[in-house]
N, CA, C and O atoms as a MOPAC input file, in Angstrom:
PM7 MOZYME 1SCF
protein

 N     14.99600 1   127.65700 1   -28.51700 1
 C     16.32300 1   127.17500 1   -28.07600 1
 C     17.32400 1   128.31700 1   -27.68800 1
 O     18.13200 1   128.27100 1   -26.76100 1
 N     17.13200 1   129.30800 1   -28.53000 1
 C     18.01300 1   130.35700 1   -28.13200 1
 C     17.64800 1   130.95100 1   -26.81700 1
 O     18.50900 1   131.11100 1   -25.95300 1
 N     16.44700 1   131.27300 1   -26.63800 1
 C     15.83800 1   131.71600 1   -25.37600 1
 C     16.51700 1   130.67300 1   -24.10600 1
 O     17.03500 1   131.11000 1   -23.07900 1
 N     16.41900 1   129.69500 1   -24.34200 1
 C     16.72400 1   128.82800 1   -23.28200 1
 C     18.18900 1   128.78900 1   -22.91100 1
 O     18.60400 1   128.67000 1   -21.75800 1
 N     19.01700 1   128.91300 1   -24.11800 1
 C     20.41600 1   129.27700 1   -23.68400 1
 C     20.69300 1   130.48900 1   -22.90500 1
 O     21.45400 1   130.53300 1   -21.93800 1
 N     20.03200 1   131.45600 1   -23.38600 1
 C     20.28400 1   132.58400 1   -22.69800 1
 C     19.81200 1   132.74800 1   -21.25200 1
 O     20.30900 1   133.43800 1   -20.36100 1
 N     18.84800 1   132.03700 1   -21.22800 1
 C     18.33300 1   131.94600 1   -19.62500 1
 C     19.14200 1   130.79600 1   -18.97500 1
 O     19.10800 1   130.80300 1   -17.74500 1
 N     19.85300 1   129.82400 1   -19.55200 1
 C     20.58800 1   129.02100 1   -18.47800 1
 C     21.83700 1   129.84300 1   -18.08700 1
 O     22.27300 1   129.73500 1   -16.94100 1
 N     22.42900 1   130.65200 1   -18.97500 1
 C     23.51500 1   131.63900 1   -18.81600 1
 C     23.46600 1   132.65500 1   -18.02000 1
 O     24.51400 1   133.14300 1   -17.59900 1
 N     22.20700 1   133.17300 1   -17.65600 1
 C     21.80000 1   134.08200 1   -17.00800 1
 C     22.08100 1   135.54900 1   -17.98500 1
 O     22.46300 1   136.58100 1   -17.43300 1
 N     21.90100 1   135.50000 1   -19.10000 1
 C     22.42100 1   136.48300 1   -19.69400 1
 C     21.73300 1   137.80800 1   -19.71100 1
 O     22.29800 1   138.89600 1   -19.82500 1
 N     20.44600 1   137.59700 1   -19.58400 1
 C     19.57200 1   138.65600 1   -19.51600 1
 C     19.07300 1   139.20700 1   -18.16900 1
 O     18.12800 1   139.99500 1   -18.16100 1
 N     19.66500 1   138.82500 1   -17.04400 1
 C     19.25900 1   139.01300 1   -15.76900 1
 C     20.56100 1   139.66200 1   -15.05000 1
 O     21.39300 1   138.87400 1   -14.59900 1
 N     20.75200 1   140.87600 1   -14.93600 1
 C     21.84500 1   141.49700 1   -14.25900 1
 C     22.18100 1   141.44200 1   -12.83300 1
 O     23.13800 1   142.01200 1   -12.30900 1
 N     21.03800 1   140.47600 1   -12.07200 1
 C     21.20700 1   140.28900 1   -10.74300 1
 C     21.53000 1   138.91000 1   -10.44200 1
 O     21.50300 1   138.47000 1    -9.29300 1
 N     21.85200 1   138.18800 1   -11.51000 1
 C     22.31900 1   136.77200 1   -11.41400 1
 C     23.80000 1   136.61400 1   -11.92700 1
 O     24.38200 1   137.35200 1   -12.72200 1
 N     24.18600 1   135.70900 1   -11.42000 1
 C     25.70200 1   135.27300 1   -11.68400 1
 C     25.68600 1   134.91300 1   -13.41900 1
 O     24.77600 1   134.19700 1   -13.83600 1
 N     26.47800 1   135.31700 1   -14.15000 1
 C     26.73000 1   135.19400 1   -15.45100 1
 C     27.59100 1   133.89300 1   -15.73000 1
 O     28.79200 1   133.93500 1   -15.45900 1
 N     27.13200 1   132.93500 1   -16.16900 1
 C     27.86900 1   131.69600 1   -16.55200 1
 C     28.46100 1   131.73100 1   -17.95400 1
 O     27.93100 1   132.27900 1   -18.92000 1
 N     29.60900 1   131.08900 1   -17.95100 1
 C     30.43700 1   131.24200 1   -19.21300 1
 C     29.75900 1   130.10800 1   -20.20600 1
 O     29.44100 1   128.97400 1   -19.85100 1
 N     29.62600 1   130.60600 1   -21.38500 1
 C     29.02100 1   129.65900 1   -22.43600 1
 C     29.81700 1   128.40300 1   -22.65900 1
 O     29.26300 1   127.30900 1   -22.77300 1
 N     31.45600 1   128.60800 1   -22.73800 1
 C     32.33000 1   127.34600 1   -22.64200 1
 C     32.10800 1   126.39800 1   -21.62800 1
 O     32.50000 1   125.23500 1   -21.72700 1
 N     31.33000 1   126.95900 1   -20.39400 1
 C     31.34000 1   125.91700 1   -19.15500 1
 C     29.85300 1   125.04200 1   -19.54300 1
 O     29.70700 1   123.99500 1   -18.91200 1
 N     28.94800 1   125.34800 1   -20.36500 1
 C     27.67400 1   124.80400 1   -20.77200 1
 C     27.86100 1   123.65200 1   -21.32100 1
 O     28.59100 1   123.60800 1   -22.31100 1
 N     27.23400 1   122.40600 1   -20.80300 1
 C     27.32800 1   121.12700 1   -20.99400 1
 C     26.24300 1   121.05900 1   -22.15100 1
 O     25.08000 1   121.36400 1   -21.88500 1
 N     26.61500 1   120.65100 1   -23.46500 1
 C     25.52500 1   120.71700 1   -24.30600 1
 C     25.54000 1   119.09000 1   -24.61300 1
 O     26.43500 1   118.30500 1   -24.29700 1
 N     24.08900 1   118.74300 1   -25.43800 1
 C     24.16000 1   117.40200 1   -26.00600 1
 C     23.38700 1   117.37800 1   -27.21000 1
 O     22.55300 1   118.25800 1   -27.42100 1
 N     23.56100 1   116.58500 1   -27.89400 1
 C     22.88600 1   116.33600 1   -29.49500 1
 C     23.62300 1   117.22100 1   -30.50200 1
 O     23.00200 1   117.49700 1   -31.52900 1
 N     24.75900 1   117.66200 1   -30.36500 1
 C     25.55300 1   118.65200 1   -31.29300 1
 C     25.17600 1   120.12100 1   -31.36300 1
 O     25.65000 1   120.92100 1   -32.16900 1
 N     24.29100 1   120.38200 1   -30.44900 1
 C     23.74600 1   121.95000 1   -30.30000 1
 C     25.28300 1   122.81200 1   -30.15500 1
 O     26.20700 1   122.71000 1   -29.34900 1
 N     24.99900 1   123.88500 1   -31.60800 1
 C     26.12300 1   124.67700 1   -31.29600 1
 C     25.46700 1   126.19500 1   -30.51600 1
 O     24.59700 1   126.95900 1   -30.93400 1
 N     26.15100 1   126.23300 1   -29.44800 1
 C     25.71800 1   127.43900 1   -28.68600 1
 C     26.24900 1   128.81900 1   -29.11500 1
 O     25.69700 1   129.87000 1   -28.79000 1
 N     27.38500 1   128.73600 1   -29.88700 1
 C     27.92100 1   129.94600 1   -30.40100 1
 C     27.02700 1   130.35400 1   -31.71900 1
 O     27.02000 1   131.51100 1   -32.13800 1
 N     26.29000 1   129.32000 1   -32.32100 1
 C     25.38500 1   129.85900 1   -33.26200 1
 C     24.04000 1   130.31100 1   -33.04700 1
 O     23.41300 1   131.13100 1   -33.71700 1
 N     23.56800 1   129.49000 1   -31.73100 1
 C     22.40800 1   129.95600 1   -31.34500 1
 C     22.55900 1   131.50500 1   -30.63400 1
 O     21.55100 1   132.20500 1   -30.53800 1
 N     23.72700 1   131.93700 1   -30.20100 1
 C     23.91900 1   133.19600 1   -29.61300 1
 C     24.29900 1   134.17300 1   -30.60300 1
 O     24.35600 1   135.36000 1   -30.28100 1
 N     24.59100 1   133.75700 1   -31.88800 1
 C     24.83800 1   134.72900 1   -32.94300 1
 C     23.89100 1   135.71200 1   -33.04700 1
 O     22.68700 1   135.46600 1   -32.97900 1
 N     24.51600 1   137.22000 1   -33.26800 1
 C     23.69900 1   138.26800 1   -33.25800 1
 C     22.81900 1   138.18900 1   -34.55400 1
 O     23.30400 1   137.66100 1   -35.55500 1
 N     21.48800 1   138.71700 1   -34.57500 1
 C     20.80300 1   138.96000 1   -35.91600 1
 C     21.14400 1   140.09200 1   -36.14700 1
 O     21.87000 1   140.73000 1   -35.38400 1
 N     20.57500 1   140.64300 1   -37.48900 1
 C     20.73000 1   142.01100 1   -38.07000 1
 C     20.05400 1   142.97000 1   -36.92900 1
 O     20.70300 1   143.96200 1   -36.59700 1
 N     19.04100 1   142.77700 1   -36.43300 1
 C     18.18200 1   143.34600 1   -35.79900 1
 C     18.98700 1   143.78400 1   -34.42700 1
 O     19.08100 1   144.95500 1   -34.05900 1
 N     19.45500 1   142.85100 1   -33.85100 1
 C     20.39700 1   142.78200 1   -32.47900 1
 C     21.63300 1   143.83800 1   -32.70300 1
 O     21.96300 1   144.76200 1   -31.95900 1
 N     22.13600 1   143.48700 1   -33.77400 1
 C     23.49500 1   144.26500 1   -34.48500 1
 C     22.95900 1   145.83500 1   -34.40800 1
 O     23.67000 1   146.70800 1   -33.91000 1
 N     21.90500 1   146.05700 1   -34.83900 1
 C     21.30400 1   147.47600 1   -35.16600 1
 C     21.09200 1   148.08200 1   -33.91500 1
 O     21.44800 1   149.25400 1   -33.79700 1
 N     20.63200 1   147.56300 1   -33.05700 1
 C     20.15800 1   147.82100 1   -31.53200 1
 C     21.36900 1   148.24500 1   -30.99100 1
 O     21.47700 1   149.41700 1   -30.62800 1
 N     22.37300 1   147.39900 1   -30.87500 1
 C     23.58700 1   147.50000 1   -30.16000 1
 C     24.51700 1   148.71400 1   -30.67300 1
 O     25.20800 1   149.41700 1   -29.93600 1
 N     24.39100 1   148.84500 1   -32.26300 1
 C     25.19200 1   150.12000 1   -32.86000 1
 C     24.18100 1   151.44900 1   -32.18900 1
 O     24.72600 1   152.50600 1   -31.87200 1
 N     23.06700 1   151.30400 1   -32.06600 1
 C     22.10000 1   152.48500 1   -31.72600 1
 C     22.48400 1   152.99400 1   -30.14300 1
 O     22.52100 1   154.16200 1   -29.75400 1
 N     22.80900 1   151.53400 1   -29.20500 1
 C     23.05400 1   151.86800 1   -27.88800 1
 C     24.30500 1   152.57100 1   -27.93800 1
 O     24.52100 1   153.56300 1   -27.24100 1
 N     25.29200 1   151.99200 1   -28.89400 1
 C     26.77000 1   152.80900 1   -28.71000 1
 C     26.78100 1   154.11400 1   -29.02600 1
 O     27.49900 1   154.91100 1   -28.42200 1
 N     25.79300 1   154.54100 1   -30.24200 1
 C     25.91600 1   156.04700 1   -30.39900 1
 C     25.15100 1   156.79800 1   -29.47400 1
 O     25.16700 1   158.02400 1   -29.57400 1
 N     24.46800 1   156.23200 1   -28.56600 1
 C     23.72000 1   157.17700 1   -27.61700 1
 C     24.75300 1   157.26100 1   -26.57600 1
 O     24.80500 1   158.27600 1   -25.88200 1
 N     25.55200 1   156.32600 1   -26.40400 1
 C     26.68100 1   156.07000 1   -25.23800 1
 C     27.68900 1   157.27200 1   -25.82400 1
 O     27.89400 1   158.26200 1   -25.12100 1
 N     28.21700 1   157.16300 1   -26.94500 1
 C     29.03900 1   158.29900 1   -27.51000 1
 C     28.60900 1   159.45200 1   -27.32500 1
 O     29.39200 1   160.32600 1   -26.95600 1
 N     27.37000 1   159.70600 1   -27.52200 1
 C     26.77300 1   161.42600 1   -27.18200 1
 C     26.77900 1   161.49500 1   -25.95600 1
 O     27.25500 1   162.51500 1   -25.45700 1
 N     26.25900 1   160.44400 1   -25.09000 1
 C     25.98700 1   160.79400 1   -23.76000 1
 C     27.28000 1   161.27100 1   -23.02700 1
 O     27.32000 1   162.29900 1   -22.35100 1
 N     28.43900 1   160.34000 1   -23.24700 1
 C     29.68900 1   160.40900 1   -22.58300 1
 C     30.62000 1   161.53200 1   -23.17400 1
 O     31.59600 1   161.89400 1   -22.51700 1
 N     30.28300 1   162.20800 1   -24.65300 1
 C     31.15300 1   163.06200 1   -25.15400 1
 C     32.56300 1   162.24300 1   -25.64000 1
 O     33.71800 1   162.66100 1   -25.55500 1
 N     32.15900 1   161.12600 1   -26.10000 1
 C     33.40900 1   160.56600 1   -26.52200 1
 C     33.86900 1   160.91400 1   -27.86300 1
 O     33.04800 1   161.07000 1   -28.76700 1
 N     35.13100 1   161.04600 1   -28.05600 1
 C     35.74200 1   161.77900 1   -29.41300 1
 C     36.83700 1   161.16100 1   -29.94500 1
 O     37.43800 1   161.69100 1   -30.87900 1
 N     37.29500 1   159.77500 1   -29.33500 1
 C     38.34800 1   159.20100 1   -29.68100 1
 C     37.89100 1   157.61200 1   -29.57500 1
 O     37.57100 1   157.08600 1   -28.50900 1
 N     37.91100 1   156.97300 1   -30.78200 1
 C     37.39900 1   155.60900 1   -30.94100 1
 C     38.19100 1   154.83800 1   -30.05300 1
 O     37.56200 1   153.82800 1   -29.73700 1
 N     39.51900 1   154.89900 1   -29.41700 1
 C     40.07300 1   154.14900 1   -28.38700 1
 C     39.53700 1   154.14400 1   -27.33800 1
 O     39.68200 1   153.13200 1   -26.65200 1
 N     38.66000 1   155.33900 1   -26.77700 1
 C     38.00900 1   155.48800 1   -25.52400 1
 C     36.74900 1   154.53500 1   -25.51200 1
 O     36.27400 1   154.04600 1   -24.48700 1
 N     36.37900 1   154.38100 1   -26.50700 1
 C     34.92700 1   153.42200 1   -26.73100 1
 C     35.34400 1   151.98900 1   -26.67900 1
 O     34.73900 1   151.11000 1   -26.06500 1
 N     36.77400 1   151.78500 1   -27.60100 1
 C     37.19200 1   150.49400 1   -27.54700 1
 C     37.61000 1   149.87400 1   -26.00600 1
 O     37.43400 1   148.70600 1   -25.65900 1
 N     38.21300 1   150.96700 1   -25.16900 1
 C     38.58800 1   150.41600 1   -23.74100 1
 C     37.33900 1   150.27700 1   -23.21100 1
 O     37.25000 1   149.26000 1   -22.52200 1
 N     36.31900 1   150.94200 1   -23.28100 1
 C     35.36100 1   150.78100 1   -22.29900 1
 C     34.27700 1   149.57100 1   -22.97500 1
 O     33.41900 1   149.10100 1   -22.22800 1
 N     34.35200 1   149.17500 1   -24.19100 1
 C     33.80600 1   147.96500 1   -24.44700 1
 C     34.72000 1   146.88900 1   -24.00500 1
 O     34.18400 1   145.99600 1   -23.34900 1
 N     35.78100 1   146.80700 1   -24.19100 1
 C     36.62500 1   145.75000 1   -23.76400 1
 C     36.48500 1   145.25700 1   -22.24100 1
 O     36.55900 1   144.13100 1   -21.75000 1
 N     36.23600 1   146.63100 1   -21.62800 1
 C     36.12600 1   146.34800 1   -19.94800 1
 C     34.95600 1   145.95800 1   -19.73100 1
 O     34.79500 1   144.88400 1   -19.15200 1
 N     33.86900 1   146.72200 1   -20.13300 1
 C     32.44800 1   146.67400 1   -19.62100 1
 C     31.29600 1   145.89000 1   -20.86600 1
 O     30.15700 1   145.55100 1   -20.54400 1
 N     31.68900 1   145.76000 1   -21.86100 1
 C     30.68200 1   145.31100 1   -22.86100 1
 C     31.26400 1   144.41500 1   -23.64600 1
 O     31.08100 1   144.37300 1   -24.86300 1
 N     32.12300 1   143.51300 1   -22.89900 1
 C     32.97200 1   142.45600 1   -23.64600 1
 C     32.09000 1   141.58900 1   -24.59700 1
 O     32.47600 1   141.27800 1   -25.72300 1
 N     31.09600 1   141.28200 1   -24.17200 1
 C     30.20000 1   139.95700 1   -24.75900 1
 C     29.29700 1   140.78100 1   -26.14300 1
 O     29.12200 1   140.21800 1   -27.22300 1
 N     28.90600 1   141.89100 1   -25.89700 1
 C     28.15700 1   142.50600 1   -27.08500 1
 C     28.85300 1   143.66900 1   -27.76200 1
 O     28.88600 1   143.59400 1   -28.99000 1
 N     29.35900 1   144.62100 1   -27.26000 1
 C     29.75100 1   145.90100 1   -28.06000 1
 C     31.37700 1   145.43900 1   -28.61700 1
 O     31.91200 1   145.85400 1   -29.64500 1
 N     31.93600 1   144.51400 1   -27.66800 1
 C     33.42900 1   144.61300 1   -28.21800 1
 C     33.43900 1   143.69900 1   -29.57900 1
 O     34.09500 1   144.06000 1   -30.55600 1
 N     32.67500 1   142.50200 1   -29.57700 1
 C     32.98200 1   141.77300 1   -30.88900 1
 C     32.35700 1   142.39000 1   -32.03000 1
 O     32.71600 1   142.09200 1   -33.17000 1
 N     31.31400 1   143.35000 1   -31.76900 1
 C     30.71300 1   143.99100 1   -33.06800 1
 C     31.73600 1   144.95100 1   -33.32700 1
 O     32.03000 1   144.99300 1   -34.52200 1
 N     32.37600 1   145.73800 1   -32.59500 1
 C     33.47800 1   146.64400 1   -32.98800 1
 C     34.68900 1   146.04400 1   -33.72900 1
 O     35.24700 1   146.61200 1   -34.66700 1
 N     35.06500 1   144.78700 1   -33.20200 1
 C     35.93100 1   144.11900 1   -33.77200 1
 C     35.73600 1   143.47000 1   -35.19500 1
 O     36.59600 1   143.36000 1   -36.06900 1
 N     34.49900 1   143.08700 1   -35.23600 1
 C     34.07400 1   142.18300 1   -36.51400 1
 C     33.64900 1   142.87500 1   -37.81000 1
 O     34.04100 1   142.65000 1   -38.95500 1
 N     32.57400 1   143.95200 1   -37.27600 1
 C     32.09600 1   144.51400 1   -38.77500 1
 C     31.21600 1   146.09800 1   -38.28700 1
 O     30.39600 1   146.66500 1   -39.00900 1
 N     31.57300 1   146.48300 1   -37.15700 1
 C     30.95700 1   147.78000 1   -36.92400 1
 C     31.69200 1   148.97800 1   -36.56700 1
 O     31.22500 1   150.06800 1   -36.23600 1
 N     32.99700 1   148.60100 1   -36.68700 1
 C     33.95900 1   149.69200 1   -36.49200 1
 C     33.75800 1   150.91400 1   -37.42400 1
 O     33.66500 1   152.06200 1   -36.98900 1
 N     33.69900 1   150.60100 1   -38.67500 1
 C     33.94000 1   151.59500 1   -39.62900 1
 C     32.63700 1   152.69100 1   -39.18900 1
 O     32.85000 1   153.86500 1   -38.88400 1
 N     31.49300 1   152.16400 1   -39.21800 1
 C     30.24000 1   153.35900 1   -38.99300 1
 C     30.45900 1   154.11600 1   -37.55700 1
 O     30.14000 1   155.29000 1   -37.37000 1
 N     31.02100 1   153.31000 1   -36.62600 1
 C     31.20300 1   153.89800 1   -35.34900 1
 C     32.63300 1   155.08900 1   -35.43300 1
 O     32.74500 1   156.20500 1   -34.92600 1
 N     33.32800 1   154.51000 1   -36.05700 1
 C     34.76800 1   155.39400 1   -36.21100 1
 C     34.41100 1   156.94100 1   -36.78300 1
 O     34.78700 1   158.03600 1   -36.36500 1
 N     33.45700 1   156.55100 1   -38.00200 1
 C     33.06100 1   158.00900 1   -38.53800 1
 C     32.09600 1   158.62400 1   -37.74100 1
 O     31.97800 1   159.84900 1   -37.78300 1
 N     31.39000 1   157.94200 1   -37.02100 1
 C     30.24500 1   158.89200 1   -36.21500 1
 C     31.17000 1   159.66500 1   -35.19400 1
 O     31.02500 1   160.86700 1   -34.97400 1
 N     32.14300 1   158.87300 1   -34.58200 1
 C     33.07300 1   159.62400 1   -33.71600 1
 C     33.70100 1   160.67200 1   -34.22900 1
 O     33.66900 1   161.73200 1   -33.60300 1
 N     34.38900 1   160.58100 1   -35.45700 1
 C     35.12000 1   161.53200 1   -36.10000 1
 C     34.16000 1   162.64400 1   -36.59300 1
 O     34.49900 1   163.82000 1   -36.46400 1
 N     33.11800 1   162.35100 1   -37.08600 1
 C     32.31300 1   163.53900 1   -37.26900 1
 C     31.61500 1   164.31800 1   -36.15700 1
 O     31.02900 1   165.37200 1   -36.40100 1
 N     31.68100 1   163.80400 1   -34.96800 1
 C     31.41600 1   164.24900 1   -33.65400 1
 C     32.51000 1   165.11800 1   -33.20600 1
 O     32.36400 1   166.07700 1   -32.44900 1
 N     33.54100 1   164.74800 1   -33.68400 1
 C     35.07100 1   165.70500 1   -33.10000 1
 C     35.17100 1   166.56800 1   -34.02700 1
 O     35.62500 1   167.65700 1   -33.67600 1
 N     34.85000 1   166.41800 1   -35.28300 1
 C     34.83700 1   167.44800 1   -36.19000 1
 C     33.74700 1   168.85700 1   -35.89400 1
 O     33.95500 1   170.06800 1   -35.82200 1
 N     32.75700 1   168.16600 1   -35.79600 1
 C     31.61500 1   169.26300 1   -35.46900 1
 C     31.81400 1   170.08300 1   -34.11200 1
 O     31.39200 1   171.22800 1   -33.95000 1
 N     32.51900 1   169.33600 1   -33.15400 1
 C     32.79200 1   170.02500 1   -32.02300 1
 C     33.97300 1   170.97300 1   -31.98400 1
 O     34.08400 1   171.76500 1   -31.04800 1
 N     34.86400 1   170.92000 1   -32.97300 1
 C     35.82600 1   171.55900 1   -33.50300 1
 C     35.57500 1   172.87400 1   -34.03300 1
 O     36.52700 1   173.65400 1   -34.03100 1
 N     34.43500 1   173.27400 1   -34.50000 1
 C     33.88200 1   174.10600 1   -35.17700 1
 C     33.36500 1   175.36000 1   -34.49800 1
 O     32.79500 1   176.22900 1   -35.15800 1

């Protein structure tokens, strides 16, 4: 079911128009938000992706990452940073900044 919802919204195809989940008509009490909720494995993959981005871009301020996530990664990085991964990412950025000052 989760794969079908992702397919219908074109979430995994960068070449197709992205539909909003709020516009999806559902039947039988299906909870789209619950189906699209990130698993622990998904969250760890996204955190890894953010850390790689931080290193590649030389990010030394949390605000820079939040601004990027809000503008370009609103559906995956932004909620993760707002809900439960900000601490580990902030500490990673802070340690990078401290390391580069030495």
